[in-house]
LUMLUMKOL-487890 format. One line per 2 residues: number of its first residue (from 1); their letters; for each residue x, y, z of N, C-alpha, C. Coordinates in steps of 0.02 Angstrom, whole numbers. Atoms other than C-alpha are relative to their C-alpha. Layout:
NUM = a = X,Y,Z,X,Y,Z,X,Y,Z  ...
# end
This chain:
1 = mt = -37,41,-51,3909,6917,5435,-48,-27,47  50,30,-49,3812,6799,5543,38,-32,57
3 = gd = -28,33,-59,3838,6713,5710,33,-66,-22  -30,64,19,3870,6546,5622,66,10,-31
5 = rq = -66,-11,37,4009,6618,5511,51,18,48  -48,-22,-50,4089,6698,5661,25,-60,40
7 = gq = -18,55,-41,4093,6534,5753,-4,12,72  5,-12,-71,4058,6616,5920,-67,-28,21
9 = pq = 58,29,-26,3930,6526,6030,-53,55,9  54,-47,-13,3760,6606,6045,-22,-11,72
11 = ap = 27,-2,-71,3653,6623,6203,7,-72,27  -7,68,-27,3701,6475,6314,-70,-29,26
13 = ev = 61,34,-23,3556,6353,6340,18,-72,23  -9,66,-21,3544,6188,6428,-5,-53,-60
15 = fs = 11,39,60,3473,6111,6269,-27,43,-54  27,-38,53,3440,6180,6097,-73,-25,-13
17 = lp = 70,20,16,3259,6173,6029,-2,-71,-32  8,65,25,3291,6021,5919,18,-55,47
19 = er = -16,50,-51,3372,5929,6067,-56,-10,50  56,4,-48,3226,5971,6179,-58,-40,-31
21 = ig = 51,36,32,3100,5909,6051,19,-73,-10  -22,65,8,3206,5757,6020,-6,-43,64
23 = rl = 7,32,-60,3207,5712,6200,-74,-18,16  71,10,-11,3019,5734,6212,-24,-58,-47
25 = yf = 27,49,46,2989,5624,6059,29,-69,14  -30,68,-9,3117,5483,6095,-8,-25,69
27 = ri = -2,26,-67,3106,5473,6283,-71,1,33  67,-1,-31,2920,5507,6314,-51,-29,-51
29 = al = 51,20,47,2818,5489,6151,10,-72,-24  -9,67,29,2901,5333,6081,-15,-55,54
31 = pm = 17,52,-47,2894,5232,6245,-77,-5,13  75,3,-12,2707,5280,6269,-31,-38,-64
33 = vg = 26,34,60,2674,5225,6087,12,-74,6  -20,71,-5,2768,5061,6115,-46,-36,50
35 = as = 40,32,-52,2674,5024,6274,-74,-8,-21  68,7,24,2505,5060,6193,-7,-52,-50
37 = ll = 2,53,53,2545,4947,6046,0,-69,32  -3,65,-36,2590,4802,6166,-68,-17,32
39 = vg = 68,7,-35,2426,4828,6261,-51,-23,-54  50,13,52,2327,4829,6099,9,-69,-36
41 = av = -15,66,32,2412,4669,6036,-24,-58,41  25,53,-39,2343,4567,6179,-64,-30,-33
43 = ga = 59,36,24,2224,4438,6105,-6,9,-76  4,-7,74,2262,4492,5922,23,-64,-34
45 = sa = -21,57,43,2300,4373,5782,77,-4,2  -68,11,0,2471,4297,5766,37,48,-48
47 = ns = -28,-44,51,2509,4400,5610,3,72,31  2,-65,-31,2458,4562,5700,55,8,56
49 = qr = -46,-3,-56,2562,4521,5854,73,1,-29  -68,-3,28,2716,4488,5746,19,70,-25
51 = vi = -12,-68,24,2702,4659,5660,8,49,59  -3,-48,-56,2665,4751,5821,59,-7,46
53 = va = -60,10,-44,2804,4671,5922,60,26,-36  -59,-28,39,2928,4716,5778,-3,75,4
55 = lt = 4,-75,-5,2863,4895,5778,15,25,67  -17,-22,-70,2874,4906,5966,74,-7,12
57 = gm = -73,9,-12,3049,4837,5964,40,58,-32  -35,-53,31,3099,4973,5842,-5,68,41
59 = tv = 12,-58,-43,3023,5110,5954,48,-5,63  -41,10,-58,3116,5038,6105,73,13,-19
61 = vg = -68,-8,18,3282,5031,6012,14,75,-13  -9,-71,12,3259,5215,5956,3,39,67
63 = al = 3,-32,-62,3216,5270,6132,67,-13,41  -57,16,-39,3363,5177,6210,65,29,-30
65 = lh = -58,-33,31,3490,5240,6082,3,75,19  -2,-74,-19,3438,5420,6118,13,10,73
67 = ll = -9,-6,-72,3444,5388,6305,72,-18,17  -65,29,-21,3612,5294,6311,57,32,-37
69 = lp = -56,-26,34,3716,5376,6176,16,74,23  -19,-70,-16,3813,5540,6207,-44,52,-42
71 = ar = 40,-50,33,3725,5700,6156,24,12,-72  -24,-15,68,3837,5721,6003,-29,-50,-54
73 = wh = 28,51,46,3753,5562,5929,-74,9,-6  74,-8,1,3574,5623,5957,-29,21,-70
75 = dv = 23,-24,67,3564,5709,5788,-1,-63,-49  -3,59,46,3615,5545,5702,-61,-43,14
77 = vr = 58,40,-20,3478,5451,5798,-65,34,-27  59,-38,23,3354,5586,5755,-11,-8,-75
79 = ra = 8,4,74,3388,5571,5568,-4,-72,-24  5,70,21,3408,5383,5560,-66,-33,15
81 = fp = 63,38,-26,3251,5331,5656,-56,9,-51  56,-3,46,3123,5404,5533,15,-41,-65
83 = vm = -18,41,56,3218,5318,5387,-15,-73,15  16,73,-17,3206,5151,5481,-73,-13,5
85 = ai = 72,11,-5,3023,5178,5517,-32,-3,-69  29,-1,68,2984,5216,5334,19,-69,-32
87 = af = -21,63,29,3085,5063,5280,-40,-58,29  42,55,-34,2987,4955,5408,-69,-2,-32
89 = vl = 68,-4,33,2819,5015,5336,2,-25,-69  -6,25,70,2877,4983,5157,10,-77,-1
91 = tv = -8,74,2,2933,4809,5205,-64,-35,17  66,31,-13,2765,4767,5282,-46,5,-58
93 = al = 42,-5,56,2682,4836,5130,19,-48,-57  -23,49,53,2788,4727,5011,-18,-72,21
95 = ls = 17,66,-21,2748,4576,5117,-78,-11,3  75,2,-4,2562,4616,5121,-31,-10,-68
97 = gv = 33,7,61,2430,4597,4986,-29,-68,-11  28,67,16,2354,4448,4900,53,-55,8
99 = gg = -47,56,-11,2440,4290,4958,56,16,48  -56,-20,-44,2551,4388,5075,-23,8,74
101 = lp = 21,-15,-66,2541,4456,5253,-66,31,4  69,-31,1,2357,4482,5284,-5,56,53
103 = gd = 16,-51,-49,2301,4642,5364,-65,-16,39  61,7,-38,2165,4654,5495,-21,63,29
105 = sl = 25,-64,-24,2063,4785,5582,49,32,52  -45,-32,-47,2193,4804,5720,62,35,-32
107 = ll = -56,-30,36,2337,4833,5603,-20,65,-37  28,-59,31,2231,4953,5505,-8,61,46
109 = sv = 7,-52,-49,2187,5052,5660,65,31,20  -65,-24,-17,2371,5063,5704,25,48,-56
111 = vl = -22,-43,51,2411,5136,5533,-33,63,-1  42,-58,4,2269,5257,5527,11,45,56
113 = ll = -13,-47,-57,2308,5324,5699,70,23,9  -67,-20,-6,2495,5326,5697,28,40,-56
115 = ap = -29,-38,62,2529,5387,5518,-6,75,8  6,-73,-1,2458,5564,5531,35,31,66
117 = gt = -33,-29,-62,2518,5588,5712,76,-2,-6  -71,2,4,2693,5529,5670,24,50,-51
119 = vl = -20,-54,50,2700,5645,5515,5,66,36  -2,-61,-34,2656,5789,5630,56,3,49
121 = aw = -55,4,-47,2781,5734,5762,69,14,-35  -65,-9,38,2921,5726,5630,6,74,-26
123 = sl = -1,-72,20,2876,5899,5570,30,42,55  -26,-35,-57,2909,5961,5746,74,-20,16
125 = lf = -63,21,-13,3063,5852,5763,56,30,-43  -47,-30,46,3144,5936,5614,-19,70,-12
127 = md = 17,-76,6,3090,6116,5647,63,38,-22  -60,-34,21,3273,6164,5615,21,-22,-70
129 = da = -15,24,66,3277,6066,5451,-63,-17,-39  67,11,34,3116,6094,5355,4,-47,-57
131 = rm = -2,45,56,3175,5998,5201,1,-74,23  -2,67,-28,3215,5844,5304,-71,-21,29
133 = gr = 69,10,-27,3044,5861,5392,-47,-19,-54  46,14,53,2954,5868,5226,15,-72,-33
135 = lv = -21,64,33,3052,5719,5152,-25,-62,41  21,57,-39,3020,5600,5296,-75,1,7
137 = gl = 76,-3,-2,2839,5659,5310,-32,-33,-65  28,30,64,2808,5622,5125,20,-70,-5
139 = gl = -19,75,4,2902,5457,5138,-47,-41,40  47,40,-38,2793,5397,5276,-70,-1,-28
141 = tv = 66,-8,33,2636,5464,5187,-8,-50,-56  1,46,54,2679,5364,5032,1,-71,21
143 = sa = -2,69,-21,2729,5206,5119,-62,-25,35  61,20,-36,2578,5202,5235,-60,-6,-49
145 = tl = 54,2,51,2459,5239,5088,9,-63,-42  -12,62,40,2540,5097,4987,-22,-59,41
147 = lv = 17,57,-44,2520,4979,5136,-76,-10,4  71,6,-4,2334,5020,5156,-31,-18,-68
149 = wr = 24,18,71,2309,5005,4965,5,-74,-11  -14,72,8,2383,4833,4966,-49,-41,42
151 = wq = 48,36,-42,2270,4778,5107,-70,5,-35  67,-5,38,2123,4846,5004,-2,-47,-56
153 = qa = 1,47,60,2178,4747,4852,-7,-75,21  7,72,-28,2186,4590,4965,-69,-11,27
155 = gl = 69,11,-21,2003,4618,5013,-7,4,75  9,-7,-71,2023,4668,5193,-71,25,17
157 = qp = 71,-21,-16,1843,4679,5262,-11,-16,75  44,-51,27,1741,4746,5339,24,69,12
159 = al = -22,-63,-25,1850,4884,5407,23,49,-58  -32,-39,53,1922,4945,5242,-48,15,-57
161 = tg = 42,-18,59,1823,5044,5112,44,19,-55  -41,-20,60,1876,5094,4939,35,62,3
163 = tt = -30,-68,-7,1915,5270,4989,50,5,54  -44,-6,-58,2018,5230,5143,74,19,-20
165 = pl = -66,-20,20,2189,5239,5055,1,74,-21  0,-68,23,2142,5402,4974,-4,51,56
167 = ll = 9,-44,-56,2081,5478,5135,64,7,43  -64,-3,-38,2241,5428,5226,52,43,-36
169 = lv = -48,-38,37,2342,5505,5086,-15,75,10  23,-70,-5,2245,5669,5093,16,26,71
171 = vc = -13,-21,-72,2253,5678,5286,76,13,9  -70,-5,-13,2439,5645,5289,33,60,-42
173 = lt = -27,-55,37,2477,5769,5150,-18,70,30  23,-62,-34,2376,5900,5242,45,13,59
175 = vv = -44,-9,-59,2477,5869,5400,71,21,-22  -69,-23,23,2642,5882,5299,-4,75,-17
177 = sy = 2,-73,18,2582,6051,5228,-3,46,61  4,-41,-60,2532,6119,5398,65,-3,39
179 = ga = -63,4,-39,2692,6057,5477,53,45,-35  -45,-45,36,2794,6146,5339,-16,70,14
181 = af = 18,-71,-14,2695,6304,5365,19,24,69  -19,-18,-70,2723,6301,5551,76,6,9
183 = te = -73,-2,-2,2908,6266,5528,26,66,-28  -20,-66,30,2922,6418,5414,-14,58,44
185 = in = 16,-55,-49,2832,6529,5537,47,2,56  -48,2,-55,2945,6471,5674,68,23,-18
187 = rr = -66,-26,25,3099,6501,5568,5,75,-8  7,-70,5,3043,6676,5530,3,36,69
189 = yl = 0,-26,-65,3010,6707,5709,70,1,37  -67,7,-25,3180,6646,5763,50,47,-32
191 = dg = -44,-46,39,3266,6747,5627,-14,73,26  17,-65,-27,3176,6901,5692,30,10,70
193 = eq = -29,-3,-67,3229,6863,5870,77,8,-1  -75,-5,13,3410,6838,5812,18,70,-20
195 = aq = -18,-64,27,3408,6999,5717,-5,56,53  6,-49,-56,3356,7093,5875,62,-3,47
197 = rq = -55,9,-42,3508,7026,5963,68,6,-38  -61,-4,39,3634,7055,5821,11,71,-26
199 = dp = -15,-67,28,3722,7214,5769,7,-8,-77  1,7,73,3688,7237,5582,63,19,-33
201 = lt = -56,-19,32,3849,7319,5547,57,-50,2  -58,45,-11,3976,7201,5622,-19,-74,2
203 = gl = 23,71,-8,3870,7043,5640,9,-28,70  -8,22,-67,3920,7035,5826,-65,0,36
205 = ln = 55,-6,-45,3795,7010,5964,-3,69,26  5,-69,-19,3729,7175,6025,-8,11,74
207 = rr = 6,-17,-69,3699,7263,6192,-61,-37,30  59,37,-23,3525,7183,6209,24,-72,16
209 = af = -23,66,-15,3607,7011,6196,44,-3,61  -48,-1,-55,3741,7060,6317,-40,7,65
211 = de = 39,-10,-58,3611,7118,6444,-35,-65,18  38,64,-15,3511,6954,6425,49,-52,24
213 = ht = -49,52,-21,3666,6842,6439,26,15,69  -34,-17,-62,3738,6934,6587,-52,0,62
215 = rr = 52,8,-52,3571,6920,6684,2,-73,29  -5,71,-22,3605,6734,6696,58,-7,46
217 = ah = -54,15,-47,3717,6659,6829,66,-22,-41  -66,18,34,3901,6653,6771,49,-27,54
219 = pp = -43,29,-47,4029,6544,6860,53,49,22  -57,-45,-22,4159,6634,6970,62,-8,-43
221 = gt = -59,3,44,4312,6678,6872,-10,21,-72  17,-21,68,4221,6726,6715,30,67,-10
223 = al = -32,-60,13,4323,6864,6635,-44,42,-43  42,-48,37,4239,7021,6569,47,60,-21
225 = av = -38,-55,23,4322,7154,6463,-41,49,-39  32,-54,38,4270,7321,6391,55,31,-41
227 = ld = -53,-23,44,4366,7383,6237,-31,62,-38  20,-65,34,4358,7553,6147,56,14,-50
229 = id = -46,-24,53,4436,7612,5982,23,69,16  -26,-68,-20,4550,7759,6024,-11,52,-56
231 = hf = 9,-55,46,4509,7925,5941,-37,-20,-65  41,20,58,4377,7845,5831,-35,55,-33
233 = kr = 33,-59,32,4293,8010,5804,42,34,-53  -44,-28,55,4445,8068,5704,-10,-38,-65
235 = vn = 8,38,59,4418,7928,5582,-63,24,-37  57,-20,33,4240,7979,5548,5,73,-26
237 = dt = -5,-72,20,4280,8167,5543,48,10,-60  -51,-5,50,4431,8143,5431,-15,-35,-67
239 = hg = 10,43,60,4383,8001,5312,-74,-20,-12  70,15,15,4194,7988,5329,-23,-59,39
241 = ht = 29,51,-38,4074,7871,5411,7,-70,-34  -8,66,36,4095,7737,5276,67,-33,20
243 = ag = -63,24,-26,4277,7723,5323,-1,-24,70  9,24,-72,4231,7713,5505,-37,-63,5
245 = dr = 36,64,-2,4110,7573,5469,47,-56,-17  -49,52,18,4251,7478,5385,48,-16,56
247 = vl = -47,8,-55,4365,7503,5535,-40,-44,55  40,36,-50,4223,7441,5652,-1,-76,-17
249 = rg = 3,68,20,4201,7282,5549,69,-33,3  -64,30,-3,4388,7253,5536,20,-15,73
251 = va = -17,11,-68,4412,7270,5726,-40,-59,25  41,57,-18,4267,7150,5750,29,-67,-23
253 = dv = -33,61,31,4350,7024,5634,61,-21,42  -59,14,-40,4511,7038,5734,-14,-34,61
255 = ml = 18,30,-66,4428,7002,5900,-23,-70,-11  27,67,15,4336,6851,5824,56,-46,-14
257 = dv = -56,44,18,4493,6783,5747,47,-19,55  -44,17,-58,4597,6795,5903,-36,-45,50
259 = la = 35,40,-45,4462,6723,6015,-12,-72,-25  13,65,33,4423,6581,5893,-48,-41,39
261 = gr = 57,36,-36,4263,6532,5985,11,-8,75  -10,8,-70,4340,6545,6159,-38,50,42
263 = gq = 41,-50,-41,4224,6685,6215,-53,30,-45  55,-34,35,4081,6796,6159,17,73,-6
265 = vy = -16,-72,14,4105,6968,6080,-63,37,-14  60,-42,10,3972,7105,6087,19,71,-20
267 = rw = -7,-72,14,3960,7275,6009,-43,34,50  37,-34,-57,3916,7378,6163,-35,61,-27
269 = gg = 31,-61,31,3881,7535,6058,55,44,-25  -53,-45,26,3975,7656,5951,61,-39,-19
271 = ee = -64,36,12,4157,7607,5949,21,-44,57  -16,43,-59,4143,7506,6112,-22,-68,-8
273 = fa = 16,71,4,4143,7321,6127,7,-30,72  -7,37,-63,4124,7197,6272,14,-72,-20
275 = ll = -24,67,11,4197,7023,6287,-14,-41,64  11,49,-55,4145,6876,6396,43,-62,-13
277 = lp = -39,64,5,4268,6734,6423,-15,-48,57  22,47,-53,4197,6585,6518,61,-26,38
279 = sg = -54,25,-37,4299,6517,6658,25,-68,-24  -31,62,28,4418,6378,6609,68,-16,20
281 = ga = -69,12,-22,4578,6384,6704,13,28,68  -15,-22,-68,4663,6418,6869,10,75,-1
283 = dl = -19,-74,5,4724,6588,6812,-33,28,-65  31,-27,59,4591,6648,6692,14,73,-15
285 = sa = -13,-72,12,4630,6831,6716,68,9,-42  -58,-4,40,4805,6803,6648,-13,-24,-67
287 = ea = 15,24,66,4738,6703,6502,-42,54,-40  38,-54,32,4607,6839,6465,42,63,-19
289 = ag = -43,-55,14,4738,6975,6479,45,-15,-63  -42,18,58,4845,6880,6354,-39,5,-64
291 = ll = 46,-5,55,4700,6867,6235,-11,72,-21  9,-72,14,4665,7051,6249,60,35,-30
293 = eq = -62,-28,29,4846,7096,6218,11,-22,-72  -6,21,71,4843,6991,6059,-46,41,-44
295 = ir = 48,-41,36,4687,7084,6003,30,73,-10  -25,-68,3,4765,7255,6043,61,5,-49
297 = ae = -59,-1,42,4931,7211,5958,-20,-7,-75  17,13,70,4846,7144,5801,-38,60,-31
299 = va = 35,-59,28,4730,7300,5783,53,54,-11  -52,-53,9,4881,7416,5806,45,-19,-60
301 = rr = -44,17,55,4978,7316,5675,-35,4,-65  38,10,60,4841,7303,5546,-14,70,-29
303 = tf = 23,-59,36,4806,7433,5410,-68,-13,-31  65,12,22,4623,7448,5372,-12,34,-68
305 = tg = 15,-26,65,4537,7497,5210,10,74,-1  -15,-75,6,4595,7669,5149,60,21,40
307 = gq = -60,-17,-37,4757,7658,5248,-9,19,73  11,-18,-72,4673,7682,5416,40,-46,47
309 = rv = -32,35,-55,4769,7636,5572,-30,25,63  30,-18,-65,4690,7632,5745,30,-43,51
311 = tl = -23,36,-61,4726,7574,5918,-59,-15,45  52,23,-51,4624,7492,6059,28,12,69
313 = sa = -10,4,-71,4611,7522,6241,-50,-51,30  41,54,-29,4542,7384,6354,4,-1,77
315 = gl = 3,9,-74,4489,7360,6535,-24,-71,17  12,70,-10,4481,7186,6611,-17,-11,77
317 = st = 9,22,-71,4407,7112,6774,-33,-69,-6  31,64,1,4330,6947,6827,-59,-3,52
319 = vq = 57,10,-46,4171,6892,6914,21,-39,60  -15,39,-63,4192,6841,7095,-58,-36,27
321 = pg = 58,34,-28,4087,6722,7194,-45,45,38  52,-39,-33,3925,6796,7252,-16,66,-30
323 = et = 14,-66,28,3929,6950,7141,-28,-7,-67  35,0,64,3838,6997,6983,55,19,-54
325 = vq = -42,-21,54,3919,7021,6812,5,76,-4  1,-70,2,3869,7200,6825,59,33,40
327 = aa = -54,-25,-44,3994,7229,6967,65,-8,-34  -63,10,38,4135,7153,6863,2,50,-59
329 = fe = 6,-47,56,4078,7261,6715,22,72,21  -20,-64,-22,4093,7416,6819,76,6,13
331 = ra = -73,2,-10,4271,7368,6869,36,4,-67  -35,1,63,4317,7332,6690,-7,69,-31
333 = da = 11,-68,30,4241,7500,6636,47,49,29  -45,-44,-33,4343,7589,6767,75,-13,-22
335 = al = -68,15,29,4500,7494,6702,9,31,-66  -4,-31,70,4459,7555,6525,15,74,7
337 = re = -14,-70,-9,4452,7733,6586,72,11,21  -68,-5,-22,4619,7705,6672,47,-7,-61
339 = ak = -41,12,63,4691,7640,6507,1,59,-41  6,-60,41,4626,7792,6417,41,60,31
341 = ag = -36,-55,-32,4697,7911,6546,77,-12,1  -71,22,-4,4864,7817,6545,38,7,-68
343 = gr = -31,-8,66,4897,7855,6360,-31,-41,-54  32,43,49,4784,7730,6269,41,-54,-28
345 = dr = -39,58,32,4835,7579,6164,30,-45,52  -24,43,-51,4848,7470,6315,-57,-37,33
347 = vv = 50,42,-37,4759,7339,6425,18,6,73  -11,-9,-68,4730,7375,6607,-47,-51,35
349 = sr = 40,45,-39,4665,7241,6730,-12,31,65  21,-24,-67,4571,7287,6884,-30,-60,37
351 = lp = 26,55,-38,4552,7140,7003,-45,20,54  47,-17,-53,4412,7135,7129,38,5,67
353 = pe = -32,0,-63,4457,7177,7309,-6,-67,36  4,63,-39,4494,7030,7423,-52,2,53
355 = pp = 51,0,-53,4355,6978,7540,27,18,68  -26,-19,-65,4373,7053,7714,16,-61,45
357 = gl = -16,56,-48,4456,6945,7844,54,-46,-30  -52,43,28,4580,6863,7725,62,34,8
359 = ps = -69,-30,-7,4767,6889,7750,19,28,-68  -25,-33,61,4846,7008,7625,60,-33,-26
# end
């Protein structure tokens, strides 16, 4: 069971890694490349200027689309732009050669400088999709090599030697290989980091992830609940730990099904769980209590593998302005103890005390 299958959000970040790299590429790197191309085109031949202006226009369009479109469209821009760039290079290659668009030393310099750097940039741009990174990298490698080869066939002199297309091919393929290796290393690192924050039995986020998430600021009104399976030791003692593991996984599935992505579920340890529900309404505590009651009722209703039936007790509180999540956790934990003492199989809410000086 993985975080993606569960559908619960992972550690909240302002931007994901692909989004951050995309912003760096489209909003900083591309405008700088476009400006450099325009400066270099001053005084160049008319043919060079036409190609460079068209290439600059494409970089400007890519940068503006990424800047102006909503974030949900950024991945479309990220995937479409390399395809457009490869198509552009192939078009120039088809128009070049003997009797076609003549190359010159300026255009050759642009290709030799931009092609390897762009292949590397695209490897980083698709760190989350190594296959796409390799495909666009190889596509640009082939199209740029074809372009330089056609200039060679047309007799571009004196800048172009007979081995230039081969050298460009080797350099770009090397960059593609190194980019793929780096992407794989990064994937393994992220998988290891995720594994350290995930409970292997239930697939839920674990206590380490809970501690990391709750160290961040949470908006006032965030609900926090602590849940415990009642008399869980009896399950292990009577039916064995394998049956107990099935119950833990089943209870975790119930919580994820009821929340349906509206909060984060953590396995706190043993048979205890924690739940964070972000603020989203005027009376979040009532909404959270309703969700907890649904979880409690569904667990009590369900028969787990081997005919096991269990119940849940839960304590609930909310984060108040100016206080830490830990303070709300302590109240929720106290509410859980109250639920246990009151007979179990129930949800108890413990609201924070009102600030002093306010009328009761």
